[in-house]
Biotite code that builds the C-alpha atoms (Angstrom):
import biotite.structure as struc

atoms = struc.array([
    struc.Atom([7.778, 7.278, -30.324], chain_id="A", res_id=1, res_name="MET", atom_name="CA", element="C"),
    struc.Atom([10.079, 5.592, -28.209], chain_id="A", res_id=2, res_name="ASN", atom_name="CA", element="C"),
    struc.Atom([11.501, 2.702, -30.216], chain_id="A", res_id=3, res_name="THR", atom_name="CA", element="C"),
    struc.Atom([13.488, -0.473, -28.825], chain_id="A", res_id=4, res_name="VAL", atom_name="CA", element="C"),
    struc.Atom([17.445, 0.134, -29.543], chain_id="A", res_id=5, res_name="PRO", atom_name="CA", element="C"),
    struc.Atom([18.851, -2.410, -32.181], chain_id="A", res_id=6, res_name="GLU", atom_name="CA", element="C"),
    struc.Atom([21.190, -3.574, -29.535], chain_id="A", res_id=7, res_name="THR", atom_name="CA", element="C"),
    struc.Atom([18.662, -4.880, -27.204], chain_id="A", res_id=8, res_name="ILE", atom_name="CA", element="C"),
    struc.Atom([17.617, -8.636, -27.713], chain_id="A", res_id=9, res_name="ASP", atom_name="CA", element="C"),
    struc.Atom([13.823, -8.952, -27.034], chain_id="A", res_id=10, res_name="THR", atom_name="CA", element="C"),
    struc.Atom([12.255, -9.770, -24.979], chain_id="A", res_id=11, res_name="PRO", atom_name="CA", element="C"),
    struc.Atom([13.495, -7.469, -22.414], chain_id="A", res_id=12, res_name="ALA", atom_name="CA", element="C"),
    struc.Atom([12.303, -4.839, -19.865], chain_id="A", res_id=13, res_name="ILE", atom_name="CA", element="C"),
    struc.Atom([13.540, -1.313, -20.495], chain_id="A", res_id=14, res_name="LEU", atom_name="CA", element="C"),
    struc.Atom([12.634, 1.116, -17.532], chain_id="A", res_id=15, res_name="ILE", atom_name="CA", element="C"),
    struc.Atom([13.011, 4.840, -18.087], chain_id="A", res_id=16, res_name="ASP", atom_name="CA", element="C"),
    struc.Atom([14.736, 5.955, -15.142], chain_id="A", res_id=17, res_name="ARG", atom_name="CA", element="C"),
    struc.Atom([13.717, 9.389, -15.279], chain_id="A", res_id=18, res_name="GLU", atom_name="CA", element="C"),
    struc.Atom([10.197, 8.431, -14.762], chain_id="A", res_id=19, res_name="VAL", atom_name="CA", element="C"),
    struc.Atom([10.918, 6.041, -12.314], chain_id="A", res_id=20, res_name="LEU", atom_name="CA", element="C"),
    struc.Atom([12.562, 8.517, -9.985], chain_id="A", res_id=21, res_name="ALA", atom_name="CA", element="C"),
    struc.Atom([9.700, 11.214, -10.502], chain_id="A", res_id=22, res_name="ARG", atom_name="CA", element="C"),
    struc.Atom([7.188, 8.408, -9.928], chain_id="A", res_id=23, res_name="ASN", atom_name="CA", element="C"),
    struc.Atom([8.605, 7.335, -6.589], chain_id="A", res_id=24, res_name="ILE", atom_name="CA", element="C"),
    struc.Atom([9.473, 10.415, -5.302], chain_id="A", res_id=25, res_name="ALA", atom_name="CA", element="C"),
    struc.Atom([6.038, 12.040, -6.077], chain_id="A", res_id=26, res_name="ARG", atom_name="CA", element="C"),
    struc.Atom([4.458, 9.132, -4.164], chain_id="A", res_id=27, res_name="MET", atom_name="CA", element="C"),
    struc.Atom([6.681, 9.728, -1.396], chain_id="A", res_id=28, res_name="ALA", atom_name="CA", element="C"),
    struc.Atom([6.269, 13.216, -1.087], chain_id="A", res_id=29, res_name="SER", atom_name="CA", element="C"),
    struc.Atom([2.778, 12.733, -1.382], chain_id="A", res_id=30, res_name="THR", atom_name="CA", element="C"),
    struc.Atom([2.088, 10.082, 1.619], chain_id="A", res_id=31, res_name="VAL", atom_name="CA", element="C"),
    struc.Atom([4.785, 12.240, 3.668], chain_id="A", res_id=32, res_name="LYS", atom_name="CA", element="C"),
    struc.Atom([2.705, 15.268, 3.234], chain_id="A", res_id=33, res_name="GLY", atom_name="CA", element="C"),
    struc.Atom([-0.324, 13.188, 4.901], chain_id="A", res_id=34, res_name="LYS", atom_name="CA", element="C"),
    struc.Atom([1.455, 12.343, 7.810], chain_id="A", res_id=35, res_name="GLY", atom_name="CA", element="C"),
    struc.Atom([1.412, 8.439, 6.860], chain_id="A", res_id=36, res_name="LEU", atom_name="CA", element="C"),
    struc.Atom([3.775, 5.719, 6.395], chain_id="A", res_id=37, res_name="THR", atom_name="CA", element="C"),
    struc.Atom([4.754, 4.435, 2.831], chain_id="A", res_id=38, res_name="LEU", atom_name="CA", element="C"),
    struc.Atom([5.032, 0.595, 2.832], chain_id="A", res_id=39, res_name="ARG", atom_name="CA", element="C"),
    struc.Atom([4.915, 0.118, -0.831], chain_id="A", res_id=40, res_name="PRO", atom_name="CA", element="C"),
    struc.Atom([4.296, -3.340, -2.457], chain_id="A", res_id=41, res_name="HIS", atom_name="CA", element="C"),
    struc.Atom([7.328, -4.793, -4.057], chain_id="A", res_id=42, res_name="VAL", atom_name="CA", element="C"),
    struc.Atom([5.790, -7.283, -5.977], chain_id="A", res_id=43, res_name="LYS", atom_name="CA", element="C"),
    struc.Atom([5.211, -5.263, -9.121], chain_id="A", res_id=44, res_name="THR", atom_name="CA", element="C"),
    struc.Atom([8.719, -4.973, -9.829], chain_id="A", res_id=45, res_name="HIS", atom_name="CA", element="C"),
    struc.Atom([10.483, -7.395, -7.614], chain_id="A", res_id=46, res_name="LYS", atom_name="CA", element="C"),
    struc.Atom([13.746, -5.704, -8.589], chain_id="A", res_id=47, res_name="ILE", atom_name="CA", element="C"),
    struc.Atom([16.097, -4.855, -5.293], chain_id="A", res_id=48, res_name="PRO", atom_name="CA", element="C"),
    struc.Atom([17.521, -1.805, -7.132], chain_id="A", res_id=49, res_name="GLN", atom_name="CA", element="C"),
    struc.Atom([14.042, -0.105, -7.183], chain_id="A", res_id=50, res_name="ILE", atom_name="CA", element="C"),
    struc.Atom([13.353, -1.225, -3.937], chain_id="A", res_id=51, res_name="ALA", atom_name="CA", element="C"),
    struc.Atom([16.197, 0.659, -2.541], chain_id="A", res_id=52, res_name="ALA", atom_name="CA", element="C"),
    struc.Atom([15.191, 4.071, -4.210], chain_id="A", res_id=53, res_name="LEU", atom_name="CA", element="C"),
    struc.Atom([11.814, 3.566, -2.879], chain_id="A", res_id=54, res_name="GLN", atom_name="CA", element="C"),
    struc.Atom([13.674, 3.103, 0.751], chain_id="A", res_id=55, res_name="LEU", atom_name="CA", element="C"),
    struc.Atom([15.783, 6.008, -0.051], chain_id="A", res_id=56, res_name="GLU", atom_name="CA", element="C"),
    struc.Atom([12.817, 8.268, -1.009], chain_id="A", res_id=57, res_name="ALA", atom_name="CA", element="C"),
    struc.Atom([11.476, 7.405, 2.806], chain_id="A", res_id=58, res_name="GLY", atom_name="CA", element="C"),
    struc.Atom([9.413, 4.289, 2.346], chain_id="A", res_id=59, res_name="ALA", atom_name="CA", element="C"),
    struc.Atom([9.644, 1.437, 5.063], chain_id="A", res_id=60, res_name="VAL", atom_name="CA", element="C"),
    struc.Atom([10.261, -2.197, 4.107], chain_id="A", res_id=61, res_name="ARG", atom_name="CA", element="C"),
    struc.Atom([7.286, -4.157, 3.204], chain_id="A", res_id=62, res_name="GLU", atom_name="CA", element="C"),
    struc.Atom([8.066, -6.948, 5.147], chain_id="A", res_id=63, res_name="ALA", atom_name="CA", element="C"),
    struc.Atom([9.669, -5.312, 8.300], chain_id="A", res_id=64, res_name="SER", atom_name="CA", element="C"),
    struc.Atom([9.179, -5.417, 12.139], chain_id="A", res_id=65, res_name="ARG", atom_name="CA", element="C"),
    struc.Atom([6.194, -3.536, 13.211], chain_id="A", res_id=66, res_name="LEU", atom_name="CA", element="C"),
    struc.Atom([6.897, -1.188, 16.039], chain_id="A", res_id=67, res_name="LEU", atom_name="CA", element="C"),
    struc.Atom([7.262, -2.294, 19.537], chain_id="A", res_id=68, res_name="GLY", atom_name="CA", element="C"),
    struc.Atom([6.631, -5.993, 19.424], chain_id="A", res_id=69, res_name="ALA", atom_name="CA", element="C"),
    struc.Atom([7.656, -7.550, 22.607], chain_id="A", res_id=70, res_name="ASP", atom_name="CA", element="C"),
    struc.Atom([11.306, -9.313, 22.315], chain_id="A", res_id=71, res_name="ALA", atom_name="CA", element="C"),
    struc.Atom([10.952, -12.926, 20.469], chain_id="A", res_id=72, res_name="GLY", atom_name="CA", element="C"),
    struc.Atom([7.158, -12.344, 19.509], chain_id="A", res_id=73, res_name="ARG", atom_name="CA", element="C"),
    struc.Atom([6.684, -11.639, 15.744], chain_id="A", res_id=74, res_name="LEU", atom_name="CA", element="C"),
    struc.Atom([4.088, -8.931, 14.789], chain_id="A", res_id=75, res_name="SER", atom_name="CA", element="C"),
    struc.Atom([1.073, -9.361, 12.628], chain_id="A", res_id=76, res_name="VAL", atom_name="CA", element="C"),
    struc.Atom([-1.289, -7.578, 11.046], chain_id="A", res_id=77, res_name="LEU", atom_name="CA", element="C"),
    struc.Atom([-4.897, -9.014, 10.486], chain_id="A", res_id=78, res_name="VAL", atom_name="CA", element="C"),
    struc.Atom([-6.177, -8.883, 6.546], chain_id="A", res_id=79, res_name="GLU", atom_name="CA", element="C"),
    struc.Atom([-9.745, -7.357, 6.466], chain_id="A", res_id=80, res_name="ILE", atom_name="CA", element="C"),
    struc.Atom([-11.753, -7.056, 3.209], chain_id="A", res_id=81, res_name="ASP", atom_name="CA", element="C"),
    struc.Atom([-12.888, -3.597, 2.454], chain_id="A", res_id=82, res_name="SER", atom_name="CA", element="C"),
    struc.Atom([-14.922, -4.375, -0.888], chain_id="A", res_id=83, res_name="GLY", atom_name="CA", element="C"),
    struc.Atom([-12.968, -5.933, -3.266], chain_id="A", res_id=84, res_name="HIS", atom_name="CA", element="C"),
    struc.Atom([-14.344, -9.497, -1.793], chain_id="A", res_id=85, res_name="HIS", atom_name="CA", element="C"),
    struc.Atom([-10.766, -11.805, -2.551], chain_id="A", res_id=86, res_name="ARG", atom_name="CA", element="C"),
    struc.Atom([-8.849, -12.028, 0.391], chain_id="A", res_id=87, res_name="SER", atom_name="CA", element="C"),
    struc.Atom([-9.543, -10.917, 4.369], chain_id="A", res_id=88, res_name="GLY", atom_name="CA", element="C"),
    struc.Atom([-12.164, -11.232, 6.991], chain_id="A", res_id=89, res_name="VAL", atom_name="CA", element="C"),
    struc.Atom([-15.313, -8.659, 7.495], chain_id="A", res_id=90, res_name="ARG", atom_name="CA", element="C"),
    struc.Atom([-13.955, -5.830, 9.562], chain_id="A", res_id=91, res_name="PRO", atom_name="CA", element="C"),
    struc.Atom([-16.606, -7.143, 12.600], chain_id="A", res_id=92, res_name="GLU", atom_name="CA", element="C"),
    struc.Atom([-14.739, -10.570, 12.560], chain_id="A", res_id=93, res_name="ASP", atom_name="CA", element="C"),
    struc.Atom([-11.230, -8.951, 12.952], chain_id="A", res_id=94, res_name="ALA", atom_name="CA", element="C"),
    struc.Atom([-11.037, -9.702, 16.658], chain_id="A", res_id=95, res_name="ALA", atom_name="CA", element="C"),
    struc.Atom([-11.958, -13.155, 16.565], chain_id="A", res_id=96, res_name="GLY", atom_name="CA", element="C"),
    struc.Atom([-8.416, -13.340, 14.157], chain_id="A", res_id=97, res_name="VAL", atom_name="CA", element="C"),
    struc.Atom([-6.541, -11.108, 16.376], chain_id="A", res_id=98, res_name="ALA", atom_name="CA", element="C"),
    struc.Atom([-7.423, -13.225, 19.377], chain_id="A", res_id=99, res_name="ASP", atom_name="CA", element="C"),
    struc.Atom([-6.303, -16.573, 17.587], chain_id="A", res_id=100, res_name="ALA", atom_name="CA", element="C"),
    struc.Atom([-3.058, -14.498, 16.477], chain_id="A", res_id=101, res_name="ALA", atom_name="CA", element="C"),
    struc.Atom([-2.397, -13.725, 20.230], chain_id="A", res_id=102, res_name="ARG", atom_name="CA", element="C"),
    struc.Atom([-3.305, -17.022, 21.351], chain_id="A", res_id=103, res_name="ASP", atom_name="CA", element="C"),
    struc.Atom([-0.766, -18.568, 19.186], chain_id="A", res_id=104, res_name="ALA", atom_name="CA", element="C"),
    struc.Atom([2.112, -16.143, 20.588], chain_id="A", res_id=105, res_name="GLY", atom_name="CA", element="C"),
    struc.Atom([1.815, -13.646, 17.920], chain_id="A", res_id=106, res_name="PHE", atom_name="CA", element="C"),
    struc.Atom([1.865, -9.777, 18.695], chain_id="A", res_id=107, res_name="HIS", atom_name="CA", element="C"),
    struc.Atom([-1.248, -8.411, 16.587], chain_id="A", res_id=108, res_name="VAL", atom_name="CA", element="C"),
    struc.Atom([-0.271, -4.592, 15.440], chain_id="A", res_id=109, res_name="ALA", atom_name="CA", element="C"),
    struc.Atom([-3.159, -3.916, 13.548], chain_id="A", res_id=110, res_name="GLY", atom_name="CA", element="C"),
    struc.Atom([-5.316, -4.520, 10.586], chain_id="A", res_id=111, res_name="VAL", atom_name="CA", element="C"),
    struc.Atom([-4.526, -4.167, 6.779], chain_id="A", res_id=112, res_name="PHE", atom_name="CA", element="C"),
    struc.Atom([-6.769, -4.071, 3.816], chain_id="A", res_id=113, res_name="THR", atom_name="CA", element="C"),
    struc.Atom([-6.104, -4.232, 0.056], chain_id="A", res_id=114, res_name="PHE", atom_name="CA", element="C"),
    struc.Atom([-8.548, -2.067, -1.813], chain_id="A", res_id=115, res_name="PRO", atom_name="CA", element="C"),
    struc.Atom([-8.224, -3.984, -4.517], chain_id="A", res_id=116, res_name="GLY", atom_name="CA", element="C"),
    struc.Atom([-11.745, -3.012, -5.877], chain_id="A", res_id=117, res_name="ASN", atom_name="CA", element="C"),
    struc.Atom([-9.975, 0.485, -6.680], chain_id="A", res_id=118, res_name="SER", atom_name="CA", element="C"),
    struc.Atom([-8.708, -1.175, -10.007], chain_id="A", res_id=119, res_name="TYR", atom_name="CA", element="C"),
    struc.Atom([-12.616, -0.847, -11.358], chain_id="A", res_id=120, res_name="ALA", atom_name="CA", element="C"),
    struc.Atom([-13.095, 2.026, -13.952], chain_id="A", res_id=121, res_name="PRO", atom_name="CA", element="C"),
    struc.Atom([-14.556, 4.961, -12.021], chain_id="A", res_id=122, res_name="SER", atom_name="CA", element="C"),
    struc.Atom([-14.158, 3.026, -8.629], chain_id="A", res_id=123, res_name="MET", atom_name="CA", element="C"),
    struc.Atom([-10.993, 4.773, -6.799], chain_id="A", res_id=124, res_name="PRO", atom_name="CA", element="C"),
    struc.Atom([-12.869, 7.439, -5.265], chain_id="A", res_id=125, res_name="GLU", atom_name="CA", element="C"),
    struc.Atom([-15.293, 4.850, -3.505], chain_id="A", res_id=126, res_name="ALA", atom_name="CA", element="C"),
    struc.Atom([-12.744, 2.203, -2.736], chain_id="A", res_id=127, res_name="ALA", atom_name="CA", element="C"),
    struc.Atom([-10.776, 4.757, -0.625], chain_id="A", res_id=128, res_name="VAL", atom_name="CA", element="C"),
    struc.Atom([-13.954, 5.918, 1.702], chain_id="A", res_id=129, res_name="ASP", atom_name="CA", element="C"),
    struc.Atom([-14.868, 1.938, 1.629], chain_id="A", res_id=130, res_name="GLN", atom_name="CA", element="C"),
    struc.Atom([-11.264, 1.396, 2.862], chain_id="A", res_id=131, res_name="ALA", atom_name="CA", element="C"),
    struc.Atom([-11.263, 3.761, 5.556], chain_id="A", res_id=132, res_name="GLY", atom_name="CA", element="C"),
    struc.Atom([-14.524, 2.976, 6.784], chain_id="A", res_id=133, res_name="ALA", atom_name="CA", element="C"),
    struc.Atom([-13.299, -0.669, 7.302], chain_id="A", res_id=134, res_name="ALA", atom_name="CA", element="C"),
    struc.Atom([-10.056, 0.040, 8.949], chain_id="A", res_id=135, res_name="LEU", atom_name="CA", element="C"),
    struc.Atom([-12.305, 1.831, 11.207], chain_id="A", res_id=136, res_name="GLU", atom_name="CA", element="C"),
    struc.Atom([-14.727, -0.939, 11.938], chain_id="A", res_id=137, res_name="ARG", atom_name="CA", element="C"),
    struc.Atom([-11.932, -3.367, 12.254], chain_id="A", res_id=138, res_name="ALA", atom_name="CA", element="C"),
    struc.Atom([-9.831, -1.403, 14.681], chain_id="A", res_id=139, res_name="ALA", atom_name="CA", element="C"),
    struc.Atom([-13.120, -0.798, 16.773], chain_id="A", res_id=140, res_name="ALA", atom_name="CA", element="C"),
    struc.Atom([-13.732, -4.641, 16.580], chain_id="A", res_id=141, res_name="ALA", atom_name="CA", element="C"),
    struc.Atom([-10.287, -5.311, 17.665], chain_id="A", res_id=142, res_name="LEU", atom_name="CA", element="C"),
    struc.Atom([-9.970, -2.331, 20.618], chain_id="A", res_id=143, res_name="ARG", atom_name="CA", element="C"),
    struc.Atom([-12.792, -3.368, 22.371], chain_id="A", res_id=144, res_name="GLN", atom_name="CA", element="C"),
    struc.Atom([-11.552, -6.894, 22.306], chain_id="A", res_id=145, res_name="ALA", atom_name="CA", element="C"),
    struc.Atom([-8.582, -5.675, 24.066], chain_id="A", res_id=146, res_name="GLY", atom_name="CA", element="C"),
    struc.Atom([-6.071, -5.362, 21.682], chain_id="A", res_id=147, res_name="HIS", atom_name="CA", element="C"),
    struc.Atom([-3.774, -2.179, 20.945], chain_id="A", res_id=148, res_name="ASP", atom_name="CA", element="C"),
    struc.Atom([-3.929, -0.951, 17.304], chain_id="A", res_id=149, res_name="VAL", atom_name="CA", element="C"),
    struc.Atom([-1.199, 0.797, 16.085], chain_id="A", res_id=150, res_name="ALA", atom_name="CA", element="C"),
    struc.Atom([-1.206, 0.069, 12.656], chain_id="A", res_id=151, res_name="VAL", atom_name="CA", element="C"),
    struc.Atom([-4.070, 0.642, 10.191], chain_id="A", res_id=152, res_name="LEU", atom_name="CA", element="C"),
    struc.Atom([-2.854, -0.081, 6.754], chain_id="A", res_id=153, res_name="SER", atom_name="CA", element="C"),
    struc.Atom([-4.382, 0.091, 3.350], chain_id="A", res_id=154, res_name="GLY", atom_name="CA", element="C"),
    struc.Atom([-4.065, 2.206, 0.130], chain_id="A", res_id=155, res_name="GLY", atom_name="CA", element="C"),
    struc.Atom([-3.212, 0.886, -3.338], chain_id="A", res_id=156, res_name="SER", atom_name="CA", element="C"),
    struc.Atom([-1.670, 3.059, -6.576], chain_id="A", res_id=157, res_name="THR", atom_name="CA", element="C"),
    struc.Atom([-5.081, 3.949, -7.632], chain_id="A", res_id=158, res_name="PRO", atom_name="CA", element="C"),
    struc.Atom([-6.246, 4.964, -4.136], chain_id="A", res_id=159, res_name="THR", atom_name="CA", element="C"),
    struc.Atom([-3.032, 6.576, -2.721], chain_id="A", res_id=160, res_name="ALA", atom_name="CA", element="C"),
    struc.Atom([-3.110, 9.995, -3.874], chain_id="A", res_id=161, res_name="LEU", atom_name="CA", element="C"),
    struc.Atom([-6.727, 10.421, -3.072], chain_id="A", res_id=162, res_name="LEU", atom_name="CA", element="C"),
    struc.Atom([-6.359, 9.133, 0.349], chain_id="A", res_id=163, res_name="THR", atom_name="CA", element="C"),
    struc.Atom([-7.074, 12.426, 2.890], chain_id="A", res_id=164, res_name="GLY", atom_name="CA", element="C"),
    struc.Atom([-7.968, 12.432, 6.382], chain_id="A", res_id=165, res_name="ALA", atom_name="CA", element="C"),
    struc.Atom([-8.292, 8.690, 7.525], chain_id="A", res_id=166, res_name="SER", atom_name="CA", element="C"),
    struc.Atom([-7.640, 6.627, 10.047], chain_id="A", res_id=167, res_name="VAL", atom_name="CA", element="C"),
    struc.Atom([-5.438, 4.727, 8.152], chain_id="A", res_id=168, res_name="ALA", atom_name="CA", element="C"),
    struc.Atom([-1.972, 5.142, 9.399], chain_id="A", res_id=169, res_name="THR", atom_name="CA", element="C"),
    struc.Atom([0.042, 3.672, 6.132], chain_id="A", res_id=170, res_name="GLU", atom_name="CA", element="C"),
    struc.Atom([-0.173, 3.312, 2.526], chain_id="A", res_id=171, res_name="LEU", atom_name="CA", element="C"),
    struc.Atom([0.650, 0.282, 0.660], chain_id="A", res_id=172, res_name="ARG", atom_name="CA", element="C"),
    struc.Atom([0.529, 1.272, -3.288], chain_id="A", res_id=173, res_name="PRO", atom_name="CA", element="C"),
    struc.Atom([2.807, -0.811, -5.636], chain_id="A", res_id=174, res_name="GLY", atom_name="CA", element="C"),
    struc.Atom([2.627, -0.052, -9.499], chain_id="A", res_id=175, res_name="VAL", atom_name="CA", element="C"),
    struc.Atom([2.902, 3.553, -8.627], chain_id="A", res_id=176, res_name="TYR", atom_name="CA", element="C"),
    struc.Atom([6.958, 3.262, -9.705], chain_id="A", res_id=177, res_name="VAL", atom_name="CA", element="C"),
    struc.Atom([5.821, 2.554, -13.127], chain_id="A", res_id=178, res_name="PHE", atom_name="CA", element="C"),
    struc.Atom([2.575, 3.928, -13.877], chain_id="A", res_id=179, res_name="GLY", atom_name="CA", element="C"),
    struc.Atom([1.310, 1.504, -16.028], chain_id="A", res_id=180, res_name="ASP", atom_name="CA", element="C"),
    struc.Atom([-1.652, 1.714, -18.598], chain_id="A", res_id=181, res_name="ALA", atom_name="CA", element="C"),
    struc.Atom([-4.060, 0.783, -16.346], chain_id="A", res_id=182, res_name="GLN", atom_name="CA", element="C"),
    struc.Atom([-3.172, 3.449, -14.184], chain_id="A", res_id=183, res_name="GLN", atom_name="CA", element="C"),
    struc.Atom([-3.408, 5.810, -16.839], chain_id="A", res_id=184, res_name="LEU", atom_name="CA", element="C"),
    struc.Atom([-6.575, 4.621, -17.913], chain_id="A", res_id=185, res_name="GLU", atom_name="CA", element="C"),
    struc.Atom([-8.205, 5.298, -14.009], chain_id="A", res_id=186, res_name="LEU", atom_name="CA", element="C"),
    struc.Atom([-6.551, 8.844, -14.476], chain_id="A", res_id=187, res_name="GLY", atom_name="CA", element="C"),
    struc.Atom([-3.816, 7.954, -11.608], chain_id="A", res_id=188, res_name="ARG", atom_name="CA", element="C"),
    struc.Atom([-0.804, 9.251, -13.815], chain_id="A", res_id=189, res_name="CYS", atom_name="CA", element="C"),
    struc.Atom([0.092, 12.853, -13.988], chain_id="A", res_id=190, res_name="VAL", atom_name="CA", element="C"),
    struc.Atom([2.435, 13.964, -16.613], chain_id="A", res_id=191, res_name="ARG", atom_name="CA", element="C"),
    struc.Atom([5.213, 15.983, -15.221], chain_id="A", res_id=192, res_name="TRP", atom_name="CA", element="C"),
    struc.Atom([6.323, 18.844, -16.935], chain_id="A", res_id=193, res_name="LYS", atom_name="CA", element="C"),
    struc.Atom([9.773, 20.006, -16.336], chain_id="A", res_id=194, res_name="THR", atom_name="CA", element="C"),
    struc.Atom([11.783, 23.054, -17.290], chain_id="A", res_id=195, res_name="SER", atom_name="CA", element="C"),
    struc.Atom([14.716, 22.468, -19.429], chain_id="A", res_id=196, res_name="ARG", atom_name="CA", element="C"),
])
């Protein structure tokens, strides 16, 4: 068991750099291997040095310009609810929000969802399917209303490694950098074996 060195004044945050680096590399490699963009949430750590490590591993900034927006127009994504019922509109209602955003002068680049229901025990697999279906329905609604849909964004730490063939273009996990106790309970942490 690890103990806190006496020279550390508690409370303090101690991060195992090797585990952090492995977690970042594992997610970056997995998402890239799926042909998706990794746009991680940084709200878990809020540490610029960790964000820099994520970017070095191939992630894109959480708040960055989305694709080829017209000069001077801010690009936005419409948030949809994929089963968590905390935020976002029903996928079928995404076009109305997109229309309003376009009328207000924004470039609508696509839709996103947060499958927060994946944090419940035995829910990650179902949440992957629900998020994919919701993204697909929302994209269809936007396209039918005349919007180009370039970004279909979803994913959470519990679902990121489970996401297979999907309509998603990018994943947005966050707590994977630490692999906290909740992720361990959900079976999302993998023991890394290294040869020494």
